N, C-alpha and C positions, 0 to 999 in steps of 0.2 A: 470460536465466535465468529460468525460471518460478518465480513466488513461491509462498509457501505458500497464499495466498487463491486463486490461480488454479488450484493443484493441487486444493484443496477443491472449487472450483465445477466443475472438469472431472469430478471423481469423481462428484459428484451428478448431473451430466448423464448420465454413463454408466449410473450405477444407475437413474434415471428411465427412460431408453430401454430398459434391459434389462427392467424391470418392464412398460413398455409393450408390448414384443415379447411377453412371457409372457401378459399380459392379452389382447392382440389376438389371440394364437395360440388360446388357450382359447375365446374367444367365436366366432371363425371356425370352429373344430371343432364347437362346439356348434350353430352355424347349419347346418353341413353336414349333420349327422345328425339335425336335428330338423325338424319340420313346423309350427312356430308361424308365425302369419301375418306377423310382422314379420321374418322371417329374412332377406329380400331386403336390408333395411337394413344388417344386420351383415355380410352377405357383400360389401356394396360399401364400406362406411365402415372396417371393422377392418382389411382389407389396406391401405387407404390410410394409416391410422395406422402399421400395421407397417412400410411402406416408408419412412415419414418417420423412424421410430426407428432403422431400420437406416441410412439415410443419415447421420442425425445422428450415430450412434455412430462411424461411419467418419471423419466430418470431425473430431469431437473428439479421436478416438484418434490420427489421423495428424498433425494440426497441434499436438497437445498443447497447446492453449490455448483459452481461452473464446471462443467464436464468437457474438457478441452478436446477429447477425442470426438466428441459429437460435431464439432466444427469440420474436421476431416471426412467424417461419414457424411455429413451434409454435402460437403464439395463433391464427393464421389456420386451421391444420388442425384444431385442437381445436374452435374456433367453428363451423368448416363442419359438421363430423361431429356435434357435440353438438346444435347449434341446428337441424340438418336433420331430426331424429328426429321432432319434433312436426309439421312440415308433411307428412313422409312419412305418418305415421299418419293424419292428417286427409284427405289427398288419396288415398292408396293404399287405406286400410282404412275411412275415412270416420268413424273414432272413436278415441279413445285407448284401447289395450287395457288391461286390468286389470293392475296392478303397474307400469305405464310410468311413473306419475307420479314415483316416487322416482328412477328413471333420468333423467327430464327435469330434475329439481331438481338432481341431482348434476351433470349436464351445464352447467346454468346457473351453479352455483356455481363449477365449475372455470373457465369462461369470465370469471367476474368476478374471481376471484383472480389469473389469469393476465394480465387487463387492468390491474389495479392495479399488479402487479409489473412489467409490460414497458413500459407506456406512461406518458407524462407524466401529471401530476395532471388536466389539463383533459381531455386526450384519453381517459384511462381513464374520467372521469366520463361523458363522451359516449358512449363505446363501451359502458359497462355499462348506462347508462339506456336506449340504443337495443335492446340485447339484452333487457333486462328488460321493456320495453314491447311488444316484439314477442311474447315468450313470454306475457305477460299477456293481450294482445289475442286470440292464437291460443287460449288455453284457455278464455277467455270466449266466443268465438265457437263453439268446439266444444260448450260446455254449452248455448247458447242455441239451436243447430242441432239438438241431440238432446235438448231438454228436460230438460237436466241441472240440477243444484243449483247455479246460477251464483253464488248469494250466498255459498255456502261457498267456491267457488273465488275469488271476489273478496276474501274475507277472508283466505284463504291467501296470495294474491298481495300483499295489503297487508302481511301480516306478513313476507313475503319481501322487499318493498321496504324495510321497516324494517331488516331484517338486512343488506341491501346498503348502506343508508346508514351504519349503524354500522361496517361493514367499510370503507367509503370514509373515515370519520373517523379510524379506527384506522390505516389505511395512510397518510393524509396526517400523522398524529402521528408515526408511526415514521419516515417519509421525513424529516419536518422535523428529528427529533431526531438522526437519523443525520447529516444535513447539518450541524446544528449541532456535533455532535461533531467531525465532520471539519473544520469551519472552526476550531474551538477548538484541535485538535491541530496545524493549520497555523500558526496564530497564535503558539502556544507554541513551535513549531519556528523560525519567523521570529525571534522574540524572542531566541533563544540561538544563532542562526547568522549568520555573516558573509556578506553578499550576494554579495560579489566572489569569495571563495575557497571557500565552502562549509564552511570550518571552523567551529568554535565562535567566537562573538565573545567580547569581555571578559566580558560578563555570564555566558555559558554556560561559560566557563573558570573563573569564580569559583565557580559552582554546582558544577562537577566537583571543584575542589579543596577545597571544603567537605566534600563527600561523602567524598573520599580522606582527608582528615585525620581523619575519624572512625574510620577503620580502625586496626588494630594493627601496621601494617607500615610501613616507610620507603619512600621513592621518590625518584627523581632529578628534580629541577626544572630547567629551563633556559630561558633567553631568547635567541633567536636574531635578529639584526638584519642586514638586508641591507647590504652595505658600499657606501658612496658612492651611496646610492638617489638622492638629490636631483640629482646629477650626471648619473644615468642618465636620470632623467625630463627633465632640461633638454635633454639630448643627443638623446634618441630620442622624446620625447614621453610624455604620460601613458597613452595606450593601450598602448603597448609596456611601460611600467612595470607597468600592471595584468596585462598577459600574463605578466611575469616572476613577480609575486606568485602568480598562480594555478598556475603551474608549480611553484614552491617550495612552495606548500600541498599539491599533489599528492604531493610527495616526503615530506611530513611526516606523512601519513596513516598511515604504518607505527607511529607512536608510539601509545602507549595512549590518549592523546588529545593534541591539538594545538589552539590557539586563536590567532586573529589578535588580538593584544594591543593593537595600535594602529598605524596607519601601515604601515610596513614591518617592524614588530617582531611575532615569533611567540613563543608560550608552548609549551614541549614538556614533557611528563610521560611518564616511564617507570616503570611499576609493577613493577620487577624488582629481584633482589638487586643490593647496591650494585656490585660489580665488574662484573657482567653489564650492568647499565644503563650504566655508563661505557663499555664497549665498544660496546654498542648505539648509544649517542649518537654515537659516531665513525662507525659504519656508516650510520646514518640520514643524518647531515650530508654523508657522501659520496654516498649515494644521492640526496639532494635536489640536490647539485651537478650530478650527472649528468642530473637531470630538467630543469634550467635550462641545460645546456650547449648552446651553438649557437643560442640564441635571438636573441642579439645579437652584433655583431662586437666585442665586449669580454667579459673575464671577468665572471661574476656569482659573488660568493662571499658567504659568511655569517661573521659574528663571533658567538661563543656564549659565554655565560657560564653555568656550571652549578653546582649545589650539591646535596649529598645532604641530605635531609629525614628527621629521625628521627621515629619514631612520636610523636605528640602535640605536635610541634613546630608553631607556627603557621605556615601557608603564607605569611602576609604577611611575616614576618621571613625566611623562606627566599628570598622573591621580591626582598627588598633585597639579600640576599647575592648572588643571581644577578645582580642589576642591577650591583652593584659589580664582579663577575667580568667581566661583559660590557664595563664601561668599561676595564677592564685590557686585554682582548682588543682593543679598539679603539685604545688608545694603545701596544700592544705590536706594532702592524703590521697588524692586521686578518686575516680568513681563519684564524681560529684559535679554539680552545675553551680557555677558563680555567675552572678549578675553585676554589671557595671551601672546599668540604668534600668528602672522597672517602675511601674505604675503602683501607687499606694492604694488607689480606689479608681473605679471606672470614670469618675468624673474629674479627677485631678491629673495634673501633668506628672509625667515621670520624673524622678529624682536621682541623683547620683548616689551610688551606694559606696560607702567607704571601704578601703581595702581590709579592714580588721572584722567586717561583719562575716558571719558564718554563711557558708553556701549551703546549697540544698543537696544533701547527701542522696546517693542513688541506692536503690536495692539491687545489687548486682546479681547475676544468675546464680542459682543454687546448684 
């Protein structure tokens, strides 16, 4: 599935190609009906750029994804067309026509920006430096060959070099900042994510519970534990045990959030009205059983202890209630859900369930 970043990137590609087609079309039309000396340059280079824009639009539209190779192709096409203008003028016309300096400067800056955006830091520096030195050398050669004001040209080129150095520093800073931000986000994600299952880890679960406790609504909190997991590991090995944990974690992703609380124990939170949350917990557990069914030649079941958490109630106290309910589920035969607090009806408050009441037995995998 295409991400929002990829869609945005693709949209910019399409708009850039569309403006490129419009610009090259206007310049080609102007060259066809004009008699200015450099019209041959436009009649050769502008159709080349238009062809690239049309092909690029087709590729991006059909594949519906960012094509990174197009960026380097665009850099080659722009560099060839922009940087060939000055040699063309000097070899074909013998001089730089009036008004062409601005076009040459624009082409050089376009090459520099695309180089910094497309290439790595060292490659971009080498590319921009070579383009700049070539441009400067040709401009000075033109002035010296035509008795021009080469000192003014030299001063202009030095100012341009200063601008390019500032651009290089800015791009390196921005790239470094973006990389640092990306690394920070990655580290923050790793700090709250369980590496094996991809669920939240205990720290991430605690952060989510703290955020939820600040709301004005209740929620269902449950602890689920894999039955006889040590025996499963001893019989089939730890790699198979890890595979079971990943399958169970995939089944628990339907919850509002779930965390691997430790070992083979999972925290489940359902941010729903009380009765709906109770039914959803049963459906969620059945779904999780189905995800793990058939992984091993023995049943894989869960024992669950659950409690309804009233608004403002500390989640630490609710967690202790759920842990006691989980213990009752284990001692009552496993593969079942035990509640400590639940709603008797949608309009009534939750009540405490006594320890001798029967839990909700689960239909394990067949």
